[in-house]
Phi, psi and omega in degrees: 000122178274116182261014182134176181265126173265157181276167174301322179299318178305312183286331178291329176294328177288322176297322178297326176297322177292318179300321178297321177300321179296313181304313181297344176260011180065032177253159175302124187283083172237134184230156177212153172222148174247132184241136171227134178055040177069022183224137177288122177255345176204156179226151176201153171217165181305132176227023184301318181285314183300317182267355182055048184220115183295340182269359185279046176288161181307317181296318181299319179297318181290320180299313181298314181291321178298315179299320178296317178299317185283327186088024179191160186280346180268133185248040176298147184068016177246158174239132172263127172250123181219143188286343178232140174313128180301150175281176179298325178297310181293326177290322178294324177294318176301322176303313182295331178285340185061034182299144187287320184221146171234122181237122179233160182272267184286142171281144178253101187294340182259321188233008180293145183296336181292345179288343181284149179278350181248146179295143181246324184279162176302140184302340182264003180279123174277139178242132174231124179243156173090017177284119183052041185299325179293315177299311183298311179296324182292323180300318180287318179300317179297319176309308184286330173298319176295325181293326185277352183287000000 
């Protein structure tokens, strides 16, 4: 039942909850949710350390779960909310899903897909960056400050 339209900030807060789960597992705190028809259909957070798998990023976890929920590999009419700008691998995966929107929190100055000179996402994918960027970025900065102690 659709009870109204939620904002990008609302869904980014849900992605932040996933990032917190990652942090509690000693993973880089990145979280993601996929939304279809104003409803969260999948959640994911980084599991690279837990699974010993460099591809186990939050987005990849969320894409796999969303595709399973939908029953197909294409995520048209879906939105990915992720707390950190996707890397090239995750942006490439987003391309193949043909997801309609990618909304991210903090920009990744070192490894974010937008640093490339060529487009990585599907041409019909809308991109929105900087949603709750301070909260999303601070979670990651604090994680690495603690690691350096």
